[in-house]
C-alpha angles and dihedrals in degrees: 000000000000090000091062092053094052095063091046091051091048090050091051092049089050092051092050091049091050093049091049090052091048090047092052090051091052095052096061102120127223128193120233123190116211122193120194127186113204112206124225118267131192137192125189131182121183129184093228144003095196119073112206122190127188107203108197098167121035112237094025125102122261115200137217127173135203122193117208141189114201122188127182139175110198141156111277113296095358115151122250118201131197116201134183120210126186110230093207141341121305109271113220133194111325091010094293113158097185100072114125107251142160121206125196134169137207121203121217116195141043113322097003122136137208131220148100119317110239108233096215107025140044115277121209108241101170143013130194137166124226136357125319147091120283127186129189149130135255115210114199124201121200121194113192136173094224131053119240142080119310128194133197125175111211137185122219117204129190114196147160124214 
């Protein structure tokens, strides 16, 4: 009976030795380099997309404000731009669009700008570099020749090049 056990024991030793050799071959390590490019991402919240001005005295400024929260994740040092774009002409009293007006804005907060709002194209209202959250306020001043309520729908866009 012992002679039958010896071949079985030898076979078991051979299997363990083979498994050890296979295991050693599988543990050879290799280096793999992975490169990931993370795209830019923006998030913008504004308190209103409709500017409303109540002109009580012709020739004097009527004010409207919009608060904003602008977040961006960019590559290091990449520029972030906030623009304002009128969606149509300013509507004056009674829906008139031909009233003589001038519209300016003043930015309050880091990176915001001031200037005149272009009536037909986007106007840059803020510039920042790099990722982060910026908050601020845009104050708009409308000067009109006629008293009444004026409306201007606008679009705010936060972008990275």
